[in-house]
N, C-alpha and C positions, 0 to 999 in steps of 0.2 A: 984664277980664271974668272973672268967676268961673264955673267949671263945677263940676258935681258929678261926683265920681269914685266909681265902684262897684268895691270890692275884694272878691273872693271867694277865700277860702282853705279848702281842704278837707284834712281829716285822715282818712286811711284807717283802717279798723278792722283790728285784729290779733287773730287767734284763737290761743290757746295750747292745745296738746294735750300732756298728760302721760300716758304709758302705763306700765303695770307688766305684764311678761310673765306668762303663765300658767305654772304649774309642775305637774309630774306625777312622782310617786314610785311605782315599781313594785318590789315585792319578791316573788320567787317561790321558795318552798322546793322542793327536789327531791322528786319523788314517792317513794312507798314501793314498792320493787321486791323481790319474793321469787321466787327461782328454785330449784326442787328437781328434781334429776335422779335418778329411781330407777334402780338398776343394771339392765342388760339381763339377761334370763334366758338362760342358756347351758346346754345339755344336750349332754354329750359321751359317746359310747359307742365304745369301742375293742375291736373283736372280736379275740380271740386269733389269732395266726398259726398256720399248720399246718406242723409240722416232721416230715419223713419221713426216716428213716435206714434204709438197706438195707445190712446187713453180711453178706449171704449169701455174697458172693464172698470176703470175708475169712475166714469160717468154712470155706469150701471150700478156700481156700489153706492153712489150718491142718490140713486133713483131718478137720474136725469138723462138716461140714455135714450136711444130712439124709442118712440112710442110702441112700435110693433114688438120690439124685443122685450119691453117692459110688460106688455100684455101677455106675451108668450111665457115669461117667467111666472106671472100670476096663474096663468092657465095650467102650467105644469105642476103647480103646488095644489091646485084645487082638488084633485083626487085624494091626495093624502090628508088634506084639511077636512074633506067630507068624511073620510073614514075615521079620523080622529074625533070629529063631532059626534058621529054615531056611537063610537066607543064611549065618549063622555056621557051621552044620554043613557046608555045602558048602565053605566056605573052609577049615575045619579038615580036612575030608577031603582037599582038594587039598594042604594042607601035609603031611599024613601020606603022601600018595601020591608025593611028590617024594623019590625015593630018592637023587638026586644031591646033595641038600642035606646038608652035613656036620653041621649042628646036629641035636640030638635033638628032633624035632617033638613027641614024646609028652611029654617033660619040660616043654617050653614050654607045651603045652596044659594040663597039670596045674597049672602055676604060674598060668596065666591064669584058672583057675577061681576062685582065691581073690581075684583082683583085679577080677573082673567086678562091675559094679553091677547092681542090679535094674532092668530096663528099664521096669517099670510105675511110674508116678508116682502116689503115693497122696495127695499134697498139691499144691496149685496154686502158682503163682508169687506170692511175697509182693510187695505194692505198696501205696503210699499210696492209690492209686485204687481199691482193692477195696471201700472203704466209700463208698457213695453217699449224699450229704446233699442234701436238697431242702427249702427253706423258702419258703413262700408267705405273704406278709404280706397283711393286709386293711386297707384305708383306714379311718381313724376316721370316725364319723358325728357331725357337729357341727350342732346346731340352735341358732340365735341368734334370740331374739325381742326386738327393740329396744323400749325404753320411751320414751314421749314426755316431754319436759320439762314440768314444771308451773310456769307463769309467772303470777304475780299482780302487778298494778301498780295502785296507788291514787294518782291524781294529787292534788296539793294546789292549792287555788285560789290564784291570785296575789293579793297585797294591793296594791290600787291606791289611791293618795291623790292627789286632784286639788286643786290650789290655783288658783282662777280668777284671771285677770288683770283689770286694770281700765284704763279709758280715762277720763281726766278732761279734758273740753273746757271751756274758759273763755275769756272775752273779756279779752284782755291789754290792748287799747287800744280805746276806743270810737271810732266814727267821728263826725266833726263837720264842719260847714260854717260857716265864719265869713264873714258878709256884712257889709260896712261901707260906708257911704256917707260920703265925705269931700269936702271942698271942694278944688278944684283951680284954681290960678291959672295961667292960660295964660302970663302974662307974667312970671312970677316965675322 
């Protein structure tokens, strides 16, 4: 007995995809920068210092000071000089009154006259410290006026180039169905 046989064969479709990536080129030049710094304004004032020199004690020590001060110095010594002179007279009188002394008191007193110093001091004591020096300095006056920097910047536009990509879609293999009817012998 002969039967009919149905054969179905299917072929699947295949899709092919081919892509090309997009590209991008960017070039950016540096911007133009200009910086200028004006110098700061500076004003300085330095007041002169004050120097004071007092040499009055030095002149007095040399005996060449002001006349009135010189006379006052002599006058202030006169009381003590007078008291010293009285004391010396008493001492000399006591020496002359000593009869028991074998030395000649009159000759000794005559000799002392030539060796005596003047008890009045007409000049002062010399010293480095007789001249007084005083200096007063003054701080400088400084005014500073800062100046701002002048900054100018000009940006440059970037150069952008775009290369688009592509996608190519195509049928690589078509789909198909093959249907065949054939004879089939069961006993064969």
